[in-house]
N, C-alpha and C positions, 0 to 999 in steps of 0.2 A: 648566871644567876637565874633561878627558877622561882616564879611566884605561884604557889600551888594552893594556898589557903589564905587569901586576903579578903576579908569581909568584915563588916561591922558586927555581924552575928556569928557566933561560934558553931553554927550548925554543921557546915561542911557536907560534901558528898559529890555525886556525879550529877551534873546539870544536863537536862534535855533542852538544848538551846532553841528548839523549834516550837516549844509550848509557850503560849503567852503567860503573862504574870509569873515571872521566875520567883522562887522563894527568896525570902529576905536574906538568908545566909549567903546567897550568891551575889548580892549587890556589891559593886565596887566602882569607885569613881574612875573614869577613864584617865583622868589626869594623873592618877596615882601610878599608872604604868610608867609615865615619864619620871615622876619624882622617885620611883624605886631605883632608878639608875644612879641618880645624884642626890641622895637624901641630904647631904651636907651643904649643898649650894642652893637650896630653895628651888630646885627644878631647872636651874640654868645648866644646859648641856655643854660639855667641853669636847675637845677633840678626843679621839680614841686614845685609851690608856692601856698599856699592856696588862695591867692587873685586872682589868674588867672582863668578866666572862662574855664571850661573843654571842651567846644566845639568851634571849629573854623569853621565857615561856609563861603564858597565862592560860590556865585551864579552868573550866567549869565556873565561869563568872559571867554575871550580867553587868556589862560595863555601862554605867550611867554617865550621861553627858557625852561629850565628843572627845574622841582621841585626836588630838590636834598636833600633828607633826609637820605642819605646812612650813616649807622653807627651812626646815631643820636638818642639819647634818647629824644623823643618828647612826653611829657606827656599830649597831647591834642588829642581829637578826631577831625580828619579832615573830614569835610563834604563839598563835591562839588556838586552843583546843577546846571544843565544845563551849564556846563562848557566844553570848548574845549581846548585840550592840544596840543601845538606845538610839544613837545617832550614827550617821555614816562617818567612818573614819576619814579624816582629812590628812592626806600625805602629799598634797600638791607641792611641787617644787622641792620636795624633800630628797635627801640623799641618805639612803638606807643600805645597810648590809644585805637586807632581804626581809620579806614579810610573808608569813604563811597563815592561812585560815583553814583549820581542819574541823569539819562538822560544826560549822558556826552559822549564825543567823545575823545578817547585816541588812540595814535599810538602804544600803548603797555604799559606794566607795569612791572618794574623790582622789584621783591620782594623776592629774594633768602634770606634765613635765617631771614626773617622778624619775629618779635615778637610783638604781639599785645595783649592787655589786654581785648579787646572787639572784636566785629564782624568786618569782612571785607566785604563790600558790593559793588557790581556792579550791579545796579538794574534799574528798571523803564525805560527800553529802552537804557541803556548805550551801546555804540558801541565801540569795541576795534579792531582797524585795526593793529593787531600784536599779539605777544604772551603775555599772562598774566603769568608771571613767578613767581611761589611761591615755588620753590624747597626748601626743608628743612625748610619751614616756620613753625612757632608755633603760632597758633591762639587760644587764650583762650576765644573764643566765636564760632561764626559760619562763614563759608564762604557762602555768599548769592550771587547768580548769577541770581536771578529770573528776567526773562523778558529781559535779556541782549543778545547782539549779539557779538560773538567773531569770528574774522576772523584772522586766523593764518598767512596769507600772506606767505605761503610756509613753515611755521614751525608749531609747535603745537599751537592750540588755547588756551589751558591751560596747562602749564607745572608745575606740582605740585608734583614731586616725593617726597615721604617721608613726605608729608604735615601732620602736626599734628593739629587736631581740638578738642578742648574740647567740642564743640557743634556739629553742623550738617553741611552738605554740602547741600544747598538748591538751586537747579538750575531749578526750574519749568519754562517751556516755554523758556528755553535757546535755542538759535540758534548758532550753532558752525560750522564754516568752518575750518576743520583741526582737529587734534587729541586732544581729552580731555585726557591728560596724567597724571594719578594719581597713579602710582604703589607704593606700600608700604605706602599709606596714612593710617592714623589712625584717626577715629572719635569716639567721645563719644555718638553721636546720630545718626540720620538717614542720608542717602544719597538719595536725592529726585531729580530725573530728569523728573518728571511728565510733559508730554506734550512737552518735549524738542525735537529738531531736531539736530542730530549730523551727519555731513556730511564730510566724509573723504574717498572717494571711492578708494584711492590709498593705504590705510593702516588701522590703527586702528581708529575707530570712538570713542571708549572709551577704554582706556588702564588702567585697575584696577588690574594689576597683583600683587597679594600678599597683597592687601589692607585689612584693618580690619575695619569693620563697627560695631559700638556699638549698633545700632538699626536696622531699616529696610532699605533695598535697594529697592527704588521704581523707576522703569522705566515703568511708567503707564500713562494712560490718565490724563490730568489736570482736577481737579474737577470743576473749574469755566468755562473754555472754552470747555472742552470735547475733546481737541486735544490729539491724542495718542502720545506716545513716538515713535520717528522714528529715525532710524540710517541707514546710508549707509557706509559700512565699518564694520570691525570686532569689536565686543564687547568682549574684553579680560578680563576675571575675574579669570584667573588661580590662584590657591592657595589662593583665597580670603577667608576671615573669616567674616561671617555675623551672628551677635548674635540673629537676629530675622528672619523676612521673607525676601525672595528675590522675588520680583514681577515684571514680564514683562507682566502683564495682559493687553490685548489689544494692545500690542506693534507691530510695523511694522518694520521688520529688512530686510535689503538687504546686500549682501556680497560686499566686495571690488572688484573692476574691475581689479586690477593689484595685483600680488602676490609678496611678498618680497623675496620669493625663489621658485625655480621650484619644481614641485611635485616629490619627491624622488621615483625612480622606485622600491627601496627595502623597502619602508615603507608603507605597506598596511593600516596603521591606521592614515595616515595623511589626514586631511580634508581641501583641499585648498580653498574651498568656504564656509567656516564656517562663520556664522553670529554671533554666541555666542560660546565662548570657556570658560568653567568654570571647567577645569580639576583640580582635587585635592582640590577643594573648600570645605568649611565646612559651612553649613547653619544650624543653630539650629532650625529654623522655617520651614515654607513651601516654596516651589519653585513654583511660579504661572506663568504658560505659557498658560493661558486659556482666555476665554471670548473675542474671536476675535484676539488673538495673531496670527501673520502671519510672516512667514519667507520664503524668496526665496533662502536661503542657509542652510547649516548644522547647527543644534543645537547640540552642543557637550558638554557634561558634563560627563567626564570620571574619574573614580576612586574618585568620590566625596562622601561626607557624607551629607545626608539630614536628619535633625532631625525630620521634620514633613512629609508632603505629597508632592508628585510631581504631579501638576495639569496641564493637557493638554486638558481639556474638551473644545470642539468647536475650538481647535487650528487648524491652517492650515500651514503646511510646505510643500511647493510646489516648486520642482526643475525643473519643466517643462517649466518655462517661460510663464505660462498661457495656455499651451496646454492641461493640464490635466483637465478632467471634472469629474472624480471620478464616472462615470456611467458605467453600464455594458450592455447597449443596443447596438444593432447592428450599429446604426448610430454614436455612440460616437467615437472620435478619440482614438487611442490606442498607446500612447507614452510609451517608456520604452524599455529595462531596462536603468536605470539612472547610470551614472558613479560615482556620489557622493552619500553619505548617507544623509538621511534626519534627522534622530535622531541617536546620537552616545552616549550611556550611559554606555559603558562597565565598569564593576567593581564598579559601584556606589551602595552605601548602602542607602536605604530609610527606615527610622524608621516607617514611617506611610504607606500610600498606594500610588498607582498611579491611577489617574482618567484621562482617555483619551476618555471618552464617546463623541461621535459625532465628533471626530477629523477627519481631512482629511490630510493624509500624503502621499506625492509622492516622492519615493526614499526609499532606504533601511533603516529600523529602527533596530538598533542593541541594544540588551539588554544582551550581553554575560556576564556571571558571575555577573549579577545584583542581589542584595538581597533586598527583600521587606518584611517587617514584617507584613504589613496589606494585603489588597486585591488590585488586579489589575483589573480595570474596563475599558473595551474596547467596550462596547455596542454601536452598530450602527456606529462604527468607519469604515473608509475606508483607507486601506493601499494599495498603488499602486506602484508596480515595476515589470511590466509585463515581463515575461521570465527571471526574476531574483529572488533575495531573498527579499520579501517584509518585513518580520520580521525575524530576526536571534536572538534567545535567548538561546543559549546553556548554560546549567547549571544555568538557571534562577531559582531563589529560591523565593517562595511566601509563606508567612505564612498563608494567608487566601485563598480567591477564585481568580481564573483567569477566569474572565467573558468576553466573547466576543459575546454576543447574538446579532443576526441580524447584525453582522459585515460583511464587504466585503473585501476580500483580493485578489488583483491582483498580483500574484507571489506566491512564496513558503513561507509557515509559518513554520520555522524551530525551533523546541524547544526540541532537543534531550537532555536527561540528566537532565531535569528540576525536581524540587522538589516542589510540591504544597501541602499545608497543608490541604486544603479542596477540592473544586471542580474545574474542568476545564469545563466550560460551553460554548460550541460553538453552542448552540441551534439556529437554523434558519440562520446560517452563510453561506456565499458563498465563496468558495475557487477556484479561477479562475486563468487561465494563469500561471501555475507553471514554475519555471526556469529550467536551464540546468547546468550540471557540466561542468566546463571549460576544464577539461582534455580530455573528449572524447564526449562531447555534449550529453551525455545520460540524460534522464529527471530526474529532482528532484521531490520529492513528493509534493503534495499540502500541506500536513501536516505531519511533522516529530516529533513524540513523542517517539522515541526510548529510552529505558531504563529510562522512566519517572517514578517518584514516586509520585502518586496522593493519598492523604489521603482519599478522599471519592469517588466522582463520576466523570466519564468522559462522557460528554454529547455531542453528535453530532446529536441529534434528529432534524428532519426537515432541516438538513443541505444539502448543495449541493457542491460536490467536482469534479472538472474536472480532477484531477490527483490522484495519489496514496495517500491513508491514511496509513501512516506507524507508527505503534505503537508497533514494535517488542520489546519483553521482557519488556514491561511496567508493572508496578505494580499498580493496582487500588483497593483501599480499599473496595469499595462497588460495584458500578454499572458501567458498560460500556454500553452506550446507543447509538444505531444507529436507533432508531425507526423512520420510515418514511423518512429515509435519502435517497438521490440520489447520488450514487457513480459511477463515470466514471473511466477510466483507463488511460487517457492520451495516451502516446505513448509506455509505457513499459509493457502494458498488465496486470497490477496489479491494482485492485481497492481497496482492503483492505489487508494489510499485518499486521496480528496480531500474528505472530510467537512468541510463548513462553510467551504470555500475562498471567498474573495471576489476576483474578478478582473474586468477589463473584457472581455477576450476569452479564450475557452477554445478551444484547438485540440486536439482529441483524434482527429484523423484519422490514426490509427496505421498502421504499415506492415503488421502482421500481427495477427490476433485475439489479445488478451491471454490469457495462460495461466492467469488466475485471475479472481477477482471484481473488478469496478470499482465503487467506492463513490463516488457523486456526491451523497449526501444533504446537503441544506441548503446546497448550493453556489449561489452567486449570480454571474451574469456577464451582461454586456450583449449579447454576441454569441457564438454557438456555431458552431464548425466541426467536423463529425464526418464519419464515413464508415461504411460497412457493417461494416468490420472490428471496430470498437470495440463495436458492438452484438452481435457474435458472440463476445464474451469467454467463455472457458470456464466461468467461475463466474457469469455473468449480470451485470446492472447493477442497483445499488441507486439508486432515483431519488426517494425520499421528499423532498418539498419542494425538489426541484431546480428552480431558476428561471433562465430566460434570456429576454431581451427580443426577440432576433431571431436569425435565422440569417445567417451571413456570405454564404451563397448563397441569396437569398430564393426562396420558392416562388411561381411564376407563377400568375396567376389561372386560366389554362387548363391548368396542369400537373397533371392529375389523377393521372397516374402517379407523380409525385413524392410526393404525399400517401399513395397506396397503399403506396409503398415504405417511407416513414417508419413507417407503421402496422405493416408487417411487421417492421421493425427493433425497434419497441417490444415486439411480442409475443415475438420471439426473445430480446431482451435480458432481459426479465422472466421468461423460462423458464415461461410459462404461468400465472404468479401474477398475479392481478388487483391492480393498483395504480392507482386512479383518478387520483391526482395527476399522473401523467406524461401522461395524456390531456388533463386540464384545462389543464396548462401549454402543451401543443402547440396546443390550441385557442385559448387566450388569446393566444399569440404570433401565430397566424394572424389572429385577429380584430383585434388591435392594428394589423396591417399592412393592414386592410381586406379580408381574404380571408374573407368570411363563409361562403361555400359550402363551402370546404374545412374551415373550423372546425366546421360542422355535420356534415360527414362524420366528423371525428375524434370528436365527441361521440356520434354514432350508434354508432360502433365501441366507444366506452367502455361504453355501455349494453349492447351485445351481449355484451361480455366480462363485464359484471357479471352478467347473467343466466346465462351459461355457468358462472361461478364459483358462483352460488347453486345451480344444478342439480347441480354436482359435489358439493356438500355435502349434498344432499338424497337421499332414496331413494324414498319412496312418491310424493312430489309432483314428481319429476323430469320426467315427461312433461308435466305441466301447466305447469311453469315454462318449458319449451322452447316449448310451444304459445303461452303468453301472450307470450313474447319475440317469437316470429315474428309474432303478430298485431300487436303494437305497432310492430314494425319495418316490416312491410309496409303497415300502414294509415297511420301518422302519423310514421314515422321516430323513434319514441320522443319525439315532441313537437318534434323539431328540423326536421321537414319539414312546416310548416303548409300549404304549397301542395298537398302530397299529400293532406292531410285535406280541403281544399276540393274537390279532384277526386273524393274518395270521397263527399262530400256531394252533389255534383252527380250522381254515379252513382246514389246512393240516391234522389235526387229523380226521376231518369228512371225507375228501376226501379219505385219506388213508384207513380208516376203511371201507368205502363203496367199495373201489376197492378190498381190500383183503377179503371182505365178499363175493364177487361174484366169486372168483376163487376157484379152487378145493383146498382142504386141502393140504397144502404143506407137503413135506417129512420131518420127524424128522431128525435132524443132528446126533443124537445118538439113535440107535434102542433100547438101553436099557431103554431110557426114555419113559414114557407114559404120554404125556401131552394132555390137552384139547385145541384145537386150538381156540384162541380168537383174531379176527382181530383188535379189538379196542386196547387191550393191546399190541399187536405186533406193531401197528402203534405208540402208545405212547412211546414204547421202542425205536422206530427209531428216533422220533423227539426230545426226551429229551436227551441231551448229559450227559455223566458222570454217571447219575443215571441208574441202570440196574434193570428192572422189571422182568427179567428171561424169556423173550420171544425172544428177538432179535437174540441171538446166538443158539437158540434151533430149529429153523426152517430154512429150505433151500428152497428159492423160485427161480424160473428160468424164462427165457423169459423176457417179458416186466415188470413183477413184480420185477425182480431183479434191473432193471434201476429205477423203481419208488421207490424202497426201498432206493437206493443210493441217489436219489434226496431228499427224505424226511430226510435222515441223514444230508445232506449238509444244507438244509433249517433249520432244527432243530438247528444246530450249530449256524447259523447266527442269527436266530430269538431269540433263547434262550439267547444267550449272549447279544443281544441288550436289551432284557427285564431286564437281570440281571444288565447291566450297568445303565439303567434308574432307577431301584430300589436303586442301590448304590448311584447315584447322589441325589436321594430324601432323603435317609437316612443321607448323608453328610450335606445336607442343613438343615435338621431337627436338627442335632447335633449342 
């Protein structure tokens, strides 16, 4: 049955439902819609009859009074085309075949506990100046709001708590002034707000707390018009359950301008300016916040579960109100630090990966206790929170790589306690304008990787850091690489803090001398690659218990210049402060590679520096210490040059033999002995301790010869024991 020309006046025509004061010919009593179905029963509706047409169409009418189908079982599909309603239709507790409004004007719609066997449509430019109320409704089809305009008039634009849809919620290009309120909604299909504009600056633009979506949730650009999804006010999807993808691709989000409650001073995790809140949500597919996604408030997804990947590529989250340029040139404005977070993902589990390549984030990005099974890609991204924490990712767990190649970070990059399955790659990155601790305003590091566990490589090659690189007690499975890096120190005087690091290979062949102290204490590595620049660090190098097994470029057996060069680097790096461990380590490394001569050279230099240090701390005995050091170095090489001692023994033997050959034959100690005077054997007996050749105690010399004999005995003890010690060390090494 179709009603196409029902009016008290016979004018007829096409009605514009959005113009006030409809013409008289369009007027029709709303109650006549019901009476038209059962004219013979006075409007009393019966059960469905096979002879009755399933669709009742009303077009181009101004319906006077209220369409009252409350609690009525109405087995017809109602279709209104270009109709204007004087009062909000009342279909509460009704059971309908379906209802459609196409290009209509309504002052609201009462539909609590509605039950329909088919779709409910408000489409084709339908305007509702009031609330569409579908609380606890059950629709065995879809709710279609495509192209409609809902004006809440002080209340929600759509009030559909616990709405149940067998089909989908299709609201492409919807315009809503007021809250879209659908908490607890359940759908069997998609929820699609593509190209929609949701405006509720004083509260929630979309309230989907605890809703369950059987398909995808699309807050994306419309495929036909290209218009992006836009919201002013908070999009609340806490505890939502989405069986497929959740997409905000290309969406534009702005926060509410007024808050429902003040910021609690004791709740540091409250985000008052959040544009998206999806705490405890569960998404079985991907979460897409990419391809032009923009938010001027916090994006908050805390303690959530994402079955696919989290995509933020080319996203822009800017809390600066347009002041942030994401550039590091001198002319660029330098806003920050920001009071609000830009990204807040604490405790979220991502079964796939995170892709934030080329993203632009102004405000702190939090990834505390986040777990990612795949890789995290931050290549060419810019994180800006100058003088604050740009990224905080304590205990961040990543199954694959954490890549931030050519990224720029204004603020501190804090990743203590992270666990990375493969590489941390910050190649070519810039770490600028680090933050400060609130308690004492002391500087924070540019990069904090304390106690990190990295399965393969830590790469900061070609990177630039204005503050401290702090990797204390980190464990790196393969290589730690600072090749050609430029390290400054900020205001705390430390450029690189690698205390207690364990790694297979350490490359600290930096591009320029670090601007502060380099701390390598208790570091362990199998191979070391360095250069002159790192040893010329402005604050020196701390080397206590620094252990390395080999150099990546070994020292040749005949490369004396290389050893001399490394000794000069050591002196410069330690800034004249004597640290014996650095020399012992270098010598042990050379000795382990079979380079005994160069190891001895290092140990001789160690002793020389030791005596210089002793002399610097003395006053009266300083000349004596210098003399004794010179004597040991020149005579026996501090015991590390036994062949030099043997040469001195031979020289003493020759000199003594010549001296005693020129004197008169000395007197025999025992007149009963009749010996033949032999100056060579007498001298040999003097300079060789313990062994007695039968001459030293048989002759008595006097005058100068007596003093020369005593000097030869003393020299013999010193030189012979030095030779014996050298032979002992050689035998021990051979064994």
